NUDOLUM-247832 format. One record per residue (C-alpha): x, y, z. Coordinates in steps of 0.05 Angstrom, whole numbers, plus 5000, padded with zeros to 4 digits. Layout:
# NUDOLUM-247832
XYZ/...
***
This chain:
# NUDOLUM-247832
476478191873/475178661913/476678511972/484078601931/483679261904/489879811910/490480481906/493980371833/492780341750/494279541745/488579421808/483079861765/485579541698/484978941734/478279031755/475579421691/476778861649/473578401693/467178921692/468178991612/467178271613/461578241646/457578781616/453578791550/453379461511/456679441431/458280241444/465780271476/465180981492/458780781534/462080161548/467680441597/463880971621/458080551654/464580011675/467280591702/461180821749/459980051766/468580181791/466080801831/467980601891/475380331866/479780671907/483580871840/477981131799/476081601869/483281961872/484881921801/477581861758/482082271697/486781791698/482481241703/478281451636/485281501598/487080821621/480580541606/480380871532/486580631527/486579881540/479379831501/482880291436/489380261437/490379521457/484779301428/484978741486/477178691483/476178461404/
***
């Protein structure tokens, strides 16, 4: 997927979901930070780090996407 990254929230969300599924960690907050660290070269994370964190938290905690 790295060859298809764009500086927008949708591209970040798709990359986030992909990395989330690969990483083993039982603490959601820690795992969110680890995934964002892994995606530190993603254009959206670089230009909008605060928003990327909010999107990640929303996907995991509000949507319950990974339960």
